C-alpha positions as YAML, in Angstrom:
chain: A
units: angstrom
residues:
- id: 1
  name: UNK
  ca: [-206.58, -8.50, -75.69]
- id: 2
  name: UNK
  ca: [-204.72, -6.50, -73.01]
- id: 3
  name: UNK
  ca: [-202.65, -9.58, -72.08]
- id: 4
  name: UNK
  ca: [-201.71, -10.12, -75.73]
- id: 5
  name: UNK
  ca: [-200.74, -6.45, -76.08]
- id: 6
  name: UNK
  ca: [-198.51, -6.70, -72.99]
- id: 7
  name: UNK
  ca: [-196.81, -9.78, -74.36]
- id: 8
  name: UNK
  ca: [-196.26, -8.05, -77.71]
- id: 9
  name: UNK
  ca: [-194.73, -5.06, -75.95]
- id: 10
  name: UNK
  ca: [-192.42, -7.29, -73.95]
- id: 11
  name: UNK
  ca: [-191.35, -9.19, -77.07]
- id: 12
  name: UNK
  ca: [-189.84, -6.30, -79.09]
- id: 13
  name: UNK
  ca: [-188.25, -4.77, -75.99]
- id: 14
  name: UNK
  ca: [-186.43, -8.03, -75.32]
- id: 15
  name: UNK
  ca: [-185.41, -8.15, -78.98]
- id: 16
  name: UNK
  ca: [-184.01, -4.63, -78.69]
- id: 17
  name: UNK
  ca: [-182.09, -5.51, -75.54]
- id: 18
  name: UNK
  ca: [-180.70, -8.81, -76.91]
- id: 19
  name: UNK
  ca: [-179.93, -8.50, -80.62]
- id: 20
  name: UNK
  ca: [-177.97, -11.79, -80.63]
- id: 21
  name: UNK
  ca: [-181.09, -13.75, -79.72]
- id: 22
  name: UNK
  ca: [-183.10, -12.33, -82.64]
- id: 23
  name: UNK
  ca: [-182.12, -15.21, -84.91]
- id: 24
  name: UNK
  ca: [-183.21, -17.84, -82.37]
- id: 25
  name: UNK
  ca: [-186.66, -16.21, -81.79]
- id: 26
  name: UNK
  ca: [-187.73, -16.27, -85.46]
- id: 27
  name: UNK
  ca: [-190.40, -18.86, -84.82]
- id: 28
  name: UNK
  ca: [-191.89, -16.79, -81.99]
- id: 29
  name: UNK
  ca: [-192.15, -13.79, -84.30]
- id: 30
  name: UNK
  ca: [-193.96, -15.87, -86.89]
- id: 31
  name: UNK
  ca: [-196.40, -17.10, -84.27]
- id: 32
  name: UNK
  ca: [-197.08, -13.55, -83.14]
- id: 33
  name: UNK
  ca: [-197.66, -12.46, -86.73]
- id: 34
  name: UNK
  ca: [-200.16, -15.28, -87.15]
- id: 35
  name: UNK
  ca: [-201.92, -14.11, -83.94]
- id: 36
  name: UNK
  ca: [-202.15, -10.61, -85.36]
- id: 37
  name: UNK
  ca: [-203.63, -11.95, -88.55]
- id: 38
  name: UNK
  ca: [-206.29, -13.77, -86.59]
- id: 39
  name: UNK
  ca: [-207.04, -10.68, -84.48]
- id: 40
  name: UNK
  ca: [-207.19, -8.28, -87.47]
- id: 41
  name: UNK
  ca: [-209.69, -7.82, -90.26]
- id: 42
  name: UNK
  ca: [-210.26, -10.44, -92.98]
- id: 43
  name: UNK
  ca: [-208.76, -8.14, -95.61]
- id: 44
  name: UNK
  ca: [-205.55, -7.87, -93.61]
- id: 45
  name: UNK
  ca: [-205.54, -11.69, -93.31]
- id: 46
  name: UNK
  ca: [-205.66, -12.11, -97.07]
- id: 47
  name: UNK
  ca: [-202.77, -9.72, -97.41]
- id: 48
  name: UNK
  ca: [-200.57, -11.54, -94.84]
- id: 49
  name: UNK
  ca: [-201.13, -14.96, -96.43]
- id: 50
  name: UNK
  ca: [-199.00, -13.95, -99.40]
- id: 51
  name: UNK
  ca: [-195.20, -14.56, -98.97]
- id: 52
  name: UNK
  ca: [-193.25, -11.63, -97.60]
- id: 53
  name: UNK
  ca: [-190.14, -10.57, -99.62]
- id: 54
  name: UNK
  ca: [-188.15, -10.27, -96.41]
- id: 55
  name: UNK
  ca: [-188.93, -13.86, -95.46]
- id: 56
  name: UNK
  ca: [-188.02, -14.89, -98.98]
- id: 57
  name: UNK
  ca: [-184.72, -13.06, -98.62]
- id: 58
  name: UNK
  ca: [-184.12, -14.78, -95.29]
- id: 59
  name: UNK
  ca: [-184.86, -18.17, -96.82]
- id: 60
  name: UNK
  ca: [-182.60, -17.39, -99.76]
- id: 61
  name: UNK
  ca: [-179.83, -16.33, -97.37]
- id: 62
  name: UNK
  ca: [-180.26, -19.55, -95.41]
- id: 63
  name: UNK
  ca: [-180.18, -21.61, -98.60]
- id: 64
  name: UNK
  ca: [-177.07, -19.75, -99.74]
- id: 65
  name: UNK
  ca: [-175.44, -20.33, -96.36]
- id: 66
  name: UNK
  ca: [-176.24, -24.04, -96.53]
- id: 67
  name: UNK
  ca: [-174.91, -24.27, -100.08]
- id: 68
  name: UNK
  ca: [-171.74, -22.41, -99.09]
- id: 69
  name: UNK
  ca: [-171.26, -24.65, -96.04]
- id: 70
  name: UNK
  ca: [-171.76, -27.72, -98.23]
- id: 71
  name: UNK
  ca: [-169.21, -26.38, -100.74]
- id: 72
  name: UNK
  ca: [-166.76, -25.63, -97.92]
- id: 73
  name: UNK
  ca: [-167.22, -29.17, -96.57]
- id: 74
  name: UNK
  ca: [-166.62, -30.69, -100.02]
- id: 75
  name: UNK
  ca: [-163.59, -28.49, -100.55]
- id: 76
  name: UNK
  ca: [-162.21, -29.54, -97.14]
- id: 77
  name: UNK
  ca: [-162.70, -33.20, -98.11]
- id: 78
  name: UNK
  ca: [-160.99, -32.59, -101.46]
- id: 79
  name: UNK
  ca: [-158.14, -30.78, -99.73]
- id: 80
  name: UNK
  ca: [-157.74, -33.72, -97.29]
- id: 81
  name: UNK
  ca: [-157.64, -36.18, -100.22]
- id: 82
  name: UNK
  ca: [-155.10, -33.99, -101.98]
- id: 83
  name: UNK
  ca: [-152.96, -33.85, -98.82]
- id: 84
  name: UNK
  ca: [-153.03, -37.66, -98.58]
- id: 85
  name: UNK
  ca: [-152.00, -37.95, -102.23]
- id: 86
  name: UNK
  ca: [-149.25, -35.41, -101.66]
- id: 87
  name: UNK
  ca: [-147.92, -37.40, -98.67]
- id: 88
  name: UNK
  ca: [-148.01, -40.61, -100.75]
- id: 89
  name: UNK
  ca: [-146.05, -38.86, -103.49]
- id: 90
  name: UNK
  ca: [-143.50, -37.63, -100.93]
- id: 91
  name: UNK
  ca: [-143.06, -41.21, -99.65]
- id: 92
  name: UNK
  ca: [-142.61, -42.46, -103.21]
- id: 93
  name: UNK
  ca: [-140.03, -39.77, -103.87]
- id: 94
  name: UNK
  ca: [-138.12, -40.83, -100.72]
- id: 95
  name: UNK
  ca: [-138.21, -44.46, -101.90]
- id: 96
  name: UNK
  ca: [-136.91, -43.41, -105.31]
- id: 97
  name: UNK
  ca: [-134.11, -41.40, -103.67]
- id: 98
  name: UNK
  ca: [-133.16, -44.48, -101.63]
- id: 99
  name: UNK
  ca: [-133.10, -46.56, -104.83]
- id: 100
  name: UNK
  ca: [-130.91, -43.95, -106.52]
- id: 101
  name: UNK
  ca: [-128.52, -44.06, -103.55]
- id: 102
  name: UNK
  ca: [-128.37, -47.86, -103.76]
- id: 103
  name: UNK
  ca: [-127.73, -47.66, -107.50]
- id: 104
  name: UNK
  ca: [-124.91, -45.16, -106.91]
- id: 105
  name: UNK
  ca: [-123.42, -47.46, -104.26]
- id: 106
  name: UNK
  ca: [-123.62, -50.39, -106.68]
- id: 107
  name: UNK
  ca: [-121.86, -48.34, -109.38]
- id: 108
  name: UNK
  ca: [-119.15, -47.44, -106.85]
- id: 109
  name: UNK
  ca: [-118.72, -51.13, -105.99]
- id: 110
  name: UNK
  ca: [-118.55, -51.94, -109.70]
- id: 111
  name: UNK
  ca: [-115.79, -49.39, -110.22]
- id: 112
  name: UNK
  ca: [-113.90, -50.76, -107.19]
- id: 113
  name: UNK
  ca: [-114.20, -54.34, -108.46]
- id: 114
  name: UNK
  ca: [-113.01, -53.25, -111.91]
- id: 115
  name: UNK
  ca: [-109.96, -51.66, -110.30]
- id: 116
  name: UNK
  ca: [-109.34, -54.82, -108.24]
- id: 117
  name: UNK
  ca: [-109.64, -56.99, -111.36]
- id: 118
  name: UNK
  ca: [-107.21, -54.72, -113.22]
- id: 119
  name: UNK
  ca: [-104.75, -54.88, -110.31]
- id: 120
  name: UNK
  ca: [-105.05, -58.66, -110.24]
- id: 121
  name: UNK
  ca: [-104.42, -58.76, -113.98]
- id: 122
  name: UNK
  ca: [-101.31, -56.62, -113.43]
- id: 123
  name: UNK
  ca: [-100.05, -58.95, -110.69]
- id: 124
  name: UNK
  ca: [-100.33, -61.96, -113.04]
- id: 125
  name: UNK
  ca: [-101.45, -64.41, -110.37]
- id: 126
  name: UNK
  ca: [-102.00, -67.23, -112.87]
- id: 127
  name: UNK
  ca: [-98.36, -67.13, -113.99]
- id: 128
  name: UNK
  ca: [-97.21, -67.12, -110.39]
- id: 129
  name: UNK
  ca: [-99.49, -70.09, -109.69]
- id: 130
  name: UNK
  ca: [-98.01, -72.01, -112.62]
- id: 131
  name: UNK
  ca: [-94.48, -71.20, -111.42]
- id: 132
  name: UNK
  ca: [-95.42, -72.34, -107.92]
- id: 133
  name: UNK
  ca: [-96.79, -75.61, -109.30]
- id: 134
  name: UNK
  ca: [-93.56, -76.15, -111.27]
- id: 135
  name: UNK
  ca: [-91.49, -75.41, -108.14]
- id: 136
  name: UNK
  ca: [-93.62, -77.82, -106.12]
- id: 137
  name: UNK
  ca: [-93.13, -80.61, -108.67]
- id: 138
  name: UNK
  ca: [-89.37, -79.95, -108.68]
- id: 139
  name: UNK
  ca: [-89.28, -80.00, -104.88]
- id: 140
  name: UNK
  ca: [-91.23, -83.26, -104.84]
- id: 141
  name: UNK
  ca: [-88.73, -84.76, -107.29]
- id: 142
  name: UNK
  ca: [-85.82, -83.54, -105.15]
- id: 143
  name: UNK
  ca: [-87.44, -84.99, -102.03]
- id: 144
  name: UNK
  ca: [-87.96, -88.36, -103.77]
- id: 145
  name: UNK
  ca: [-84.32, -88.37, -104.94]
- id: 146
  name: UNK
  ca: [-83.10, -87.47, -101.44]
- id: 147
  name: UNK
  ca: [-85.24, -90.23, -99.91]
- id: 148
  name: UNK
  ca: [-83.86, -92.76, -102.43]
- id: 149
  name: UNK
  ca: [-80.28, -91.65, -101.67]
- id: 150
  name: UNK
  ca: [-81.00, -91.93, -97.98]
- id: 151
  name: UNK
  ca: [-82.28, -95.47, -98.47]
- id: 152
  name: UNK
  ca: [-79.14, -96.34, -100.47]
- id: 153
  name: UNK
  ca: [-76.90, -94.91, -97.72]
- id: 154
  name: UNK
  ca: [-78.79, -96.85, -95.07]
- id: 155
  name: UNK
  ca: [-78.32, -100.02, -97.17]
- id: 156
  name: UNK
  ca: [-74.57, -99.32, -97.47]
- id: 157
  name: UNK
  ca: [-74.31, -98.82, -93.70]
- id: 158
  name: UNK
  ca: [-76.07, -102.13, -93.07]
- id: 159
  name: UNK
  ca: [-73.74, -103.89, -95.55]
- id: 160
  name: UNK
  ca: [-70.70, -102.42, -93.79]
- id: 161
  name: UNK
  ca: [-72.01, -103.56, -90.43]
- id: 162
  name: UNK
  ca: [-72.53, -107.07, -91.81]
- id: 163
  name: UNK
  ca: [-68.98, -107.12, -93.26]
- id: 164
  name: UNK
  ca: [-67.49, -106.00, -89.92]
- id: 165
  name: UNK
  ca: [-69.46, -108.71, -88.11]
- id: 166
  name: UNK
  ca: [-68.21, -111.35, -90.59]
- id: 167
  name: UNK
  ca: [-64.58, -110.18, -90.11]
- id: 168
  name: UNK
  ca: [-64.93, -110.33, -86.33]
- id: 169
  name: UNK
  ca: [-66.44, -113.80, -86.60]
- id: 170
  name: UNK
  ca: [-63.62, -115.00, -88.86]
- id: 171
  name: UNK
  ca: [-60.92, -113.55, -86.54]
- id: 172
  name: UNK
  ca: [-62.55, -115.26, -83.56]
- id: 173
  name: UNK
  ca: [-62.60, -118.56, -85.45]
- id: 174
  name: UNK
  ca: [-58.92, -118.17, -86.44]
- id: 175
  name: UNK
  ca: [-57.96, -117.37, -82.83]
- id: 176
  name: UNK
  ca: [-59.84, -120.45, -81.63]
- id: 177
  name: UNK
  ca: [-58.11, -122.65, -84.22]
- id: 178
  name: UNK
  ca: [-54.68, -121.22, -83.27]
- id: 179
  name: UNK
  ca: [-55.36, -121.78, -79.57]
- id: 180
  name: UNK
  ca: [-56.48, -125.34, -80.29]
- id: 181
  name: UNK
  ca: [-53.32, -125.98, -82.31]
- id: 182
  name: UNK
  ca: [-51.13, -124.50, -79.53]
- id: 183
  name: UNK
  ca: [-52.83, -126.73, -77.01]
- id: 184
  name: UNK
  ca: [-52.32, -129.74, -79.24]
- id: 185
  name: UNK
  ca: [-48.66, -128.80, -79.69]
- id: 186
  name: UNK
  ca: [-48.21, -128.40, -75.96]
- id: 187
  name: UNK
  ca: [-49.72, -131.83, -75.38]
- id: 188
  name: UNK
  ca: [-47.46, -133.27, -78.01]
- id: 189
  name: UNK
  ca: [-44.47, -131.53, -76.38]
- id: 190
  name: UNK
  ca: [-45.40, -132.99, -73.08]
- id: 191
  name: UNK
  ca: [-45.77, -136.41, -74.61]
- id: 192
  name: UNK
  ca: [-42.52, -136.10, -76.46]
- id: 193
  name: UNK
  ca: [-40.56, -134.56, -73.63]
- id: 194
  name: UNK
  ca: [-37.78, -136.99, -74.19]
- id: 195
  name: UNK
  ca: [-37.21, -135.81, -77.65]
- id: 196
  name: UNK
  ca: [-35.48, -132.50, -76.89]
- id: 197
  name: UNK
  ca: [-34.08, -131.81, -80.34]
- id: 198
  name: UNK
  ca: [-37.44, -132.42, -81.85]
- id: 199
  name: UNK
  ca: [-38.82, -130.29, -79.10]
- id: 200
  name: UNK
  ca: [-36.35, -127.52, -79.86]
- id: 201
  name: UNK
  ca: [-37.22, -127.76, -83.50]
- id: 202
  name: UNK
  ca: [-40.84, -127.73, -82.62]
- id: 203
  name: UNK
  ca: [-40.32, -124.82, -80.26]
- id: 204
  name: UNK
  ca: [-38.52, -122.93, -82.96]
- id: 205
  name: UNK
  ca: [-41.30, -123.77, -85.35]
- id: 206
  name: UNK
  ca: [-43.81, -122.78, -82.72]
- id: 207
  name: UNK
  ca: [-41.98, -119.51, -82.14]
- id: 208
  name: UNK
  ca: [-41.94, -118.89, -85.85]
- id: 209
  name: UNK
  ca: [-45.59, -119.76, -85.97]
- id: 210
  name: UNK
  ca: [-46.25, -117.47, -83.02]
- id: 211
  name: UNK
  ca: [-44.34, -114.67, -84.71]
- id: 212
  name: UNK
  ca: [-46.25, -115.32, -87.91]
- id: 213
  name: UNK
  ca: [-49.48, -115.41, -85.90]
- id: 214
  name: UNK
  ca: [-48.52, -112.17, -84.16]
- id: 215
  name: UNK
  ca: [-47.73, -110.60, -87.52]
- id: 216
  name: UNK
  ca: [-50.98, -111.95, -88.91]
- id: 217
  name: UNK
  ca: [-52.85, -110.71, -85.85]
- id: 218
  name: UNK
  ca: [-51.17, -107.31, -86.14]
- id: 219
  name: UNK
  ca: [-51.98, -107.14, -89.83]
- id: 220
  name: UNK
  ca: [-55.53, -108.30, -89.23]
- id: 221
  name: UNK
  ca: [-55.89, -105.86, -86.34]
- id: 222
  name: UNK
  ca: [-54.43, -103.04, -88.43]
- id: 223
  name: UNK
  ca: [-56.62, -103.94, -91.38]
- id: 224
  name: UNK
  ca: [-59.66, -104.27, -89.11]
- id: 225
  name: UNK
  ca: [-58.76, -100.95, -87.41]
- id: 226
  name: UNK
  ca: [-58.32, -99.26, -90.76]
- id: 227
  name: UNK
  ca: [-61.57, -100.75, -92.00]
- id: 228
  name: UNK
  ca: [-63.33, -99.77, -88.79]
- id: 229
  name: UNK
  ca: [-61.87, -96.24, -88.87]
- id: 230
  name: UNK
  ca: [-62.82, -95.86, -92.52]
- id: 231
  name: UNK
  ca: [-66.24, -97.31, -91.85]
- id: 232
  name: UNK
  ca: [-66.64, -95.05, -88.79]
- id: 233
  name: UNK
  ca: [-65.57, -92.02, -90.82]
- id: 234
  name: UNK
  ca: [-67.89, -93.06, -93.59]
- id: 235
  name: UNK
  ca: [-70.69, -93.70, -91.12]
- id: 236
  name: UNK
  ca: [-70.11, -90.30, -89.43]
- id: 237
  name: UNK
  ca: [-70.01, -88.58, -92.81]
- id: 238
  name: UNK
  ca: [-73.12, -90.49, -93.84]
- id: 239
  name: UNK
  ca: [-74.80, -89.56, -90.56]
- id: 240
  name: UNK
  ca: [-73.88, -85.89, -91.02]
- id: 241
  name: UNK
  ca: [-75.08, -85.99, -94.62]
- id: 242
  name: UNK
  ca: [-78.23, -87.80, -93.52]
- id: 243
  name: UNK
  ca: [-78.82, -85.21, -90.78]
- id: 244
  name: UNK
  ca: [-78.21, -82.43, -93.27]
- id: 245
  name: UNK
  ca: [-80.51, -84.09, -95.76]
- id: 246
  name: UNK
  ca: [-83.11, -84.59, -93.04]
- id: 247
  name: UNK
  ca: [-82.83, -80.90, -92.15]
- id: 248
  name: UNK
  ca: [-83.15, -80.01, -95.82]
- id: 249
  name: UNK
  ca: [-86.11, -82.37, -96.09]
- id: 250
  name: UNK
  ca: [-87.73, -80.75, -93.05]
- id: 251
  name: UNK
  ca: [-87.16, -77.30, -94.54]
- id: 252
  name: UNK
  ca: [-88.53, -78.52, -97.86]
- id: 253
  name: UNK
  ca: [-91.56, -79.99, -96.08]
- id: 254
  name: UNK
  ca: [-92.12, -76.69, -94.29]
- id: 255
  name: UNK
  ca: [-91.83, -74.84, -97.58]
- id: 256
  name: UNK
  ca: [-94.21, -77.34, -99.17]
- id: 257
  name: UNK
  ca: [-96.67, -76.83, -96.31]
- id: 258
  name: UNK
  ca: [-96.36, -73.06, -96.67]
- id: 259
  name: UNK
  ca: [-96.77, -73.30, -100.42]
- id: 260
  name: UNK
  ca: [-99.83, -75.52, -100.00]
- id: 261
  name: UNK
  ca: [-101.26, -73.02, -97.51]
- id: 262
  name: UNK
  ca: [-100.55, -70.20, -99.96]
- id: 263
  name: UNK
  ca: [-102.14, -72.27, -102.73]
- id: 264
  name: UNK
  ca: [-105.23, -72.87, -100.62]
- id: 265
  name: UNK
  ca: [-105.40, -69.16, -99.71]
- id: 266
  name: UNK
  ca: [-104.91, -68.13, -103.33]
- id: 267
  name: UNK
  ca: [-107.54, -70.65, -104.46]
- id: 268
  name: UNK
  ca: [-109.95, -69.30, -101.83]
- id: 269
  name: UNK
  ca: [-109.18, -65.76, -102.96]
- id: 270
  name: UNK
  ca: [-109.80, -66.77, -106.57]
- id: 271
  name: UNK
  ca: [-113.10, -68.41, -105.59]
- id: 272
  name: UNK
  ca: [-114.07, -65.29, -103.65]
- id: 273
  name: UNK
  ca: [-113.12, -63.14, -106.62]
- id: 274
  name: UNK
  ca: [-115.18, -65.33, -108.93]
- id: 275
  name: UNK
  ca: [-118.15, -65.14, -106.55]
- id: 276
  name: UNK
  ca: [-117.67, -61.35, -106.29]
- id: 277
  name: UNK
  ca: [-117.49, -61.18, -110.06]
- id: 278
  name: UNK
  ca: [-120.76, -63.08, -110.36]
- id: 279
  name: UNK
  ca: [-122.31, -60.74, -107.80]
- id: 280
  name: UNK
  ca: [-120.99, -57.77, -109.73]
- id: 281
  name: UNK
  ca: [-122.43, -59.15, -112.97]
- id: 282
  name: UNK
  ca: [-125.77, -59.66, -111.26]
- id: 283
  name: UNK
  ca: [-125.59, -56.13, -109.87]
- id: 284
  name: UNK
  ca: [-124.75, -54.77, -113.34]
- id: 285
  name: UNK
  ca: [-127.69, -56.62, -114.84]
- id: 286
  name: UNK
  ca: [-129.92, -55.37, -112.04]
- id: 287
  name: UNK
  ca: [-128.68, -51.82, -112.58]
- id: 288
  name: UNK
  ca: [-129.29, -52.12, -116.33]
- id: 289
  name: UNK
  ca: [-132.80, -53.34, -115.55]
- id: 290
  name: UNK
  ca: [-133.32, -50.44, -113.14]
- id: 291
  name: UNK
  ca: [-132.18, -47.72, -115.57]
- id: 292
  name: UNK
  ca: [-135.39, -47.63, -117.67]
- id: 293
  name: UNK
  ca: [-137.47, -47.81, -114.50]
- id: 294
  name: UNK
  ca: [-135.55, -44.91, -112.99]
- id: 295
  name: UNK
  ca: [-135.97, -42.95, -116.23]
- id: 296
  name: UNK
  ca: [-139.72, -43.57, -116.20]
- id: 297
  name: UNK
  ca: [-139.87, -42.63, -112.52]
- id: 298
  name: UNK
  ca: [-138.05, -39.38, -113.25]
- id: 299
  name: UNK
  ca: [-140.56, -38.62, -115.99]
- id: 300
  name: UNK
  ca: [-143.41, -39.43, -113.60]
- id: 301
  name: UNK
  ca: [-141.87, -37.17, -110.98]
- id: 302
  name: UNK
  ca: [-141.59, -34.35, -113.48]
- id: 303
  name: UNK
  ca: [-145.26, -34.82, -114.34]
- id: 304
  name: UNK
  ca: [-146.07, -35.01, -110.64]
- id: 305
  name: UNK
  ca: [-144.18, -31.77, -110.02]
- id: 306
  name: UNK
  ca: [-146.25, -30.08, -112.70]
- id: 307
  name: UNK
  ca: [-149.44, -31.52, -111.22]
- id: 308
  name: UNK
  ca: [-148.40, -30.45, -107.72]
- id: 309
  name: UNK
  ca: [-147.76, -26.92, -108.98]
- id: 310
  name: UNK
  ca: [-151.18, -26.88, -110.62]
- id: 311
  name: UNK
  ca: [-152.78, -28.23, -107.44]
- id: 312
  name: UNK
  ca: [-151.01, -25.61, -105.33]
- id: 313
  name: UNK
  ca: [-152.34, -22.92, -107.67]
- id: 314
  name: UNK
  ca: [-155.83, -24.39, -107.44]
- id: 315
  name: UNK
  ca: [-155.57, -24.60, -103.65]
- id: 316
  name: UNK
  ca: [-154.51, -20.93, -103.56]
- id: 317
  name: UNK
  ca: [-157.45, -20.01, -105.73]
- id: 318
  name: UNK
  ca: [-159.81, -22.05, -103.54]
- id: 319
  name: UNK
  ca: [-158.40, -20.36, -100.44]
- id: 320
  name: UNK
  ca: [-158.96, -16.94, -102.00]
- id: 321
  name: UNK
  ca: [-162.50, -18.00, -102.98]
- id: 322
  name: UNK
  ca: [-163.14, -19.24, -99.45]
- id: 323
  name: UNK
  ca: [-161.92, -15.96, -98.00]
- id: 324
  name: UNK
  ca: [-164.16, -13.99, -100.36]
- id: 325
  name: UNK
  ca: [-167.08, -16.25, -99.49]
- id: 326
  name: UNK
  ca: [-166.40, -15.84, -95.79]
- id: 327
  name: UNK
  ca: [-166.52, -12.10, -96.33]
- id: 328
  name: UNK
  ca: [-169.84, -12.54, -98.16]
- id: 329
  name: UNK
  ca: [-171.12, -14.68, -95.28]
- id: 330
  name: UNK
  ca: [-170.16, -11.97, -92.78]
- id: 331
  name: UNK
  ca: [-171.98, -9.39, -94.91]
- id: 332
  name: UNK
  ca: [-175.04, -11.65, -95.04]
- id: 333
  name: UNK
  ca: [-174.94, -12.06, -91.26]
- id: 334
  name: UNK
  ca: [-174.82, -8.30, -90.90]
- id: 335
  name: UNK
  ca: [-177.78, -7.99, -93.25]
- id: 336
  name: UNK
  ca: [-179.70, -10.63, -91.30]
- id: 337
  name: UNK
  ca: [-178.98, -8.77, -88.10]
- id: 338
  name: UNK
  ca: [-180.25, -5.56, -89.70]
- id: 339
  name: UNK
  ca: [-183.35, -7.40, -90.92]
- id: 340
  name: UNK
  ca: [-184.07, -8.65, -87.43]
- id: 341
  name: UNK
  ca: [-183.76, -5.10, -86.14]
- id: 342
  name: UNK
  ca: [-186.13, -3.93, -88.86]
- id: 343
  name: UNK
  ca: [-188.56, -6.72, -87.92]
- id: 344
  name: UNK
  ca: [-188.49, -5.66, -84.31]
- id: 345
  name: UNK
  ca: [-189.16, -2.05, -85.34]
- id: 346
  name: UNK
  ca: [-192.07, -3.19, -87.53]
- id: 347
  name: UNK
  ca: [-193.50, -5.19, -84.65]
- id: 348
  name: UNK
  ca: [-193.30, -2.15, -82.42]
- id: 349
  name: UNK
  ca: [-195.12, -0.10, -85.03]
- id: 350
  name: UNK
  ca: [-197.77, -2.79, -85.33]
- id: 351
  name: UNK
  ca: [-198.24, -2.76, -81.59]
- id: 352
  name: UNK
  ca: [-198.64, 0.98, -81.60]
- id: 353
  name: UNK
  ca: [-201.12, 0.75, -84.47]
- id: 354
  name: UNK
  ca: [-203.11, -1.89, -82.64]
- id: 355
  name: UNK
  ca: [-203.26, 0.33, -79.53]
- id: 356
  name: UNK
  ca: [-204.47, 3.20, -81.62]
...
């Protein structure tokens, strides 16, 4: 009994010295109370078997603390879920803002393409293309006419060359015949050397013939020279005209090449404009399809804003409730600490009573 009394005295003194360890030594206090019940009278044992209101209060406080901790845990989970939903909504709002920016850019491109189409309508490219086609056909006709004239001039030059060659051939033949006749006459003169009068007559006739031949040669030479000079002048004029025509043809070919390049560029530009127009039409259709979606998204965002405001209000209320409950928990801890002190005082009194 003396050993038990010493242990009981040591127990409450340690509790008084270390109030923070009073909560951890609850089981030891219960064991000591059970030892007292065994050591006391049977009437006292019947009284201690009934539940103590202080223990009931402690159990209720523990149950309340557990319930509050469970509620705090659930509220933290709900707040985490709400934060995730809020982040998802923020991401969706950013995506919608990007879509609105793309739609605005598409409308800007549509306005720019409308302006470009109006400017192209003002420039009247189709009329200019038709005029260019007409000019090209006229230039092709002119080039064909020039080529035909060139061929005709080349044919005339060849005919003149053939005529000059024939005249030269005929003059050579006449000169050969005259030389043959002169030789024959000379042979005859030699044979008939005795016949001087006949020879004189023949010489006179030969002189006359020579004079006539000289006149004929002069006339033929003059005619040939005049023909050659005229042909040369004509050939030079034809060559100059041909060179000029060739230069004109080269210039016309260059212009045709430039016009064909311009036509190809204009055709490519028209094809690009048609493709851009198709893209613009597709963009317009896409924008028209997006308008109801954007309207619905705006409505959803308005509803989401209202829900977010409500959630923020609820979160504020929950925070205020949590703060009030934390204050209640601190008060309960203070009460528990006071209860432990009271228990230690009761144990001391019991020890004193047992000594008495």
